[in-house]
PLY file of the C-alpha trace (Angstrom):
ply
format ascii 1.0
element vertex 147
property float x
property float y
property float z
element edge 146
property int vertex1
property int vertex2
end_header
5.81 0.54 -6.32
8.65 -1.89 -6.42
8.60 -5.26 -8.02
9.67 -8.02 -5.60
12.42 -8.98 -8.06
13.93 -5.50 -7.61
14.58 -6.04 -3.89
18.02 -7.10 -2.75
18.51 -10.88 -2.61
19.03 -10.81 1.19
15.61 -9.22 1.79
13.65 -11.79 -0.22
11.95 -14.54 1.71
12.20 -12.87 5.13
9.14 -13.12 7.31
7.39 -9.96 8.38
7.18 -9.33 12.12
3.87 -10.40 13.65
1.41 -7.58 14.22
-1.69 -8.74 16.11
-4.77 -6.52 15.76
-8.27 -6.39 17.24
-11.16 -5.89 14.83
-13.38 -3.04 16.08
-16.00 -2.79 13.35
-16.84 -3.57 9.76
-18.70 -1.17 7.49
-20.46 -2.04 4.26
-20.76 1.05 2.05
-23.57 1.50 -0.50
-25.72 -1.33 0.78
-27.58 -3.02 -2.08
-31.28 -2.19 -2.22
-33.21 -5.42 -2.57
-36.95 -6.03 -2.37
-36.56 -8.41 0.57
-33.78 -6.39 2.20
-30.08 -7.04 2.58
-29.18 -9.33 5.47
-25.40 -9.75 5.45
-23.47 -12.43 7.25
-19.88 -11.48 8.01
-17.46 -14.38 8.34
-13.87 -13.91 9.56
-11.27 -16.65 9.36
-7.81 -16.46 10.92
-5.75 -19.62 11.06
-8.06 -22.42 12.19
-10.55 -20.05 13.90
-13.76 -18.91 12.22
-16.10 -16.21 13.55
-19.60 -15.64 12.18
-21.66 -12.47 12.71
-24.70 -14.60 13.59
-22.81 -15.65 16.73
-22.22 -12.14 18.07
-25.48 -10.40 17.18
-27.48 -9.78 20.35
-30.67 -11.66 19.54
-32.38 -13.72 16.88
-34.48 -10.68 16.00
-31.32 -8.71 15.10
-30.22 -11.45 12.72
-33.18 -11.01 10.41
-33.34 -7.23 10.11
-33.70 -6.46 6.39
-31.46 -3.45 5.80
-32.84 -1.45 2.88
-31.70 1.78 1.32
-28.85 2.42 3.74
-25.83 4.39 2.55
-23.63 2.45 4.98
-24.10 -0.35 7.48
-21.80 -0.42 10.52
-21.39 -3.68 12.40
-19.66 -3.59 15.79
-17.40 -6.56 16.35
-16.71 -8.15 19.73
-13.10 -8.52 20.75
-11.68 -10.59 17.87
-7.89 -10.78 17.74
-6.28 -11.61 14.42
-2.65 -11.97 13.39
-0.96 -12.47 10.01
-3.37 -13.55 7.24
-7.11 -13.23 7.74
-10.00 -13.85 5.37
-13.18 -11.73 5.43
-16.37 -12.82 3.65
-19.71 -11.11 3.17
-22.48 -13.62 2.57
-26.03 -12.82 1.59
-28.83 -14.64 3.35
-31.31 -16.02 0.85
-34.71 -17.70 1.22
-34.76 -21.20 2.69
-31.65 -20.52 4.80
-29.22 -20.74 1.88
-26.28 -18.33 1.71
-24.40 -16.81 -1.22
-20.93 -15.29 -0.95
-20.95 -11.88 -2.61
-17.54 -10.56 -1.58
-14.39 -11.67 0.17
-10.87 -10.43 0.78
-7.58 -11.57 2.31
-5.59 -9.14 4.42
-2.28 -9.41 6.27
-2.10 -7.62 9.61
1.53 -6.59 9.04
0.32 -4.23 6.30
-2.81 -2.96 8.09
-3.09 0.43 9.73
-6.14 1.72 11.64
-8.51 0.80 8.81
-8.58 -0.92 5.44
-10.95 0.31 2.75
-11.69 -2.27 0.03
-13.70 -0.97 -2.94
-15.74 -3.31 -5.12
-12.95 -3.88 -7.66
-10.54 -5.02 -4.89
-12.89 -7.68 -3.54
-12.76 -11.35 -4.54
-15.79 -13.50 -5.41
-17.61 -10.42 -6.52
-19.48 -10.23 -9.78
-17.71 -7.02 -10.82
-20.00 -6.58 -13.79
-23.07 -7.33 -11.70
-25.31 -4.27 -11.87
-27.19 -5.24 -8.67
-24.34 -3.78 -6.65
-23.26 -0.17 -6.92
-19.84 0.68 -8.32
-19.30 2.38 -4.94
-19.94 -0.81 -2.95
-17.08 -1.24 -0.47
-16.02 -3.05 2.66
-14.19 -1.14 5.40
-12.52 -2.87 8.34
-11.47 -0.88 11.43
-8.73 -2.15 13.74
-7.31 -1.42 17.16
-3.70 -2.28 17.90
-3.04 -4.84 20.63
0.00 -2.90 21.82
0 1
1 2
2 3
3 4
4 5
5 6
6 7
7 8
8 9
9 10
10 11
11 12
12 13
13 14
14 15
15 16
16 17
17 18
18 19
19 20
20 21
21 22
22 23
23 24
24 25
25 26
26 27
27 28
28 29
29 30
30 31
31 32
32 33
33 34
34 35
35 36
36 37
37 38
38 39
39 40
40 41
41 42
42 43
43 44
44 45
45 46
46 47
47 48
48 49
49 50
50 51
51 52
52 53
53 54
54 55
55 56
56 57
57 58
58 59
59 60
60 61
61 62
62 63
63 64
64 65
65 66
66 67
67 68
68 69
69 70
70 71
71 72
72 73
73 74
74 75
75 76
76 77
77 78
78 79
79 80
80 81
81 82
82 83
83 84
84 85
85 86
86 87
87 88
88 89
89 90
90 91
91 92
92 93
93 94
94 95
95 96
96 97
97 98
98 99
99 100
100 101
101 102
102 103
103 104
104 105
105 106
106 107
107 108
108 109
109 110
110 111
111 112
112 113
113 114
114 115
115 116
116 117
117 118
118 119
119 120
120 121
121 122
122 123
123 124
124 125
125 126
126 127
127 128
128 129
129 130
130 131
131 132
132 133
133 134
134 135
135 136
136 137
137 138
138 139
139 140
140 141
141 142
142 143
143 144
144 145
145 146
């Protein structure tokens, strides 16, 4: 690991080449076991565009499936193209239609490979000391290159 200050002066401040990617799927590992189930909402933001998993699920019935006791939940994503910085959020649907953000992360496509695995301690907005969520809770994002 190099500190940015250790790089040559000429290399500092240069923009990375754009690397557009398509999101193929998102996996949530060690799904929390809750009495009323775990109904995640995945929100993806890239530039001024925002995608919400409630928009691409096939039917209203699919939106309210309470996932309980699953080791991993895999969510197929329609053709969403992202480039440069993107923000991923996992929200938890609560009674009376309210939502609570339980995890989020920023990624940059220039540094992404085929997949990014984000364990609990690498996620933002996460109550790291919260015992409701397993230490092995993780978010995994799979990509397909646009080239």
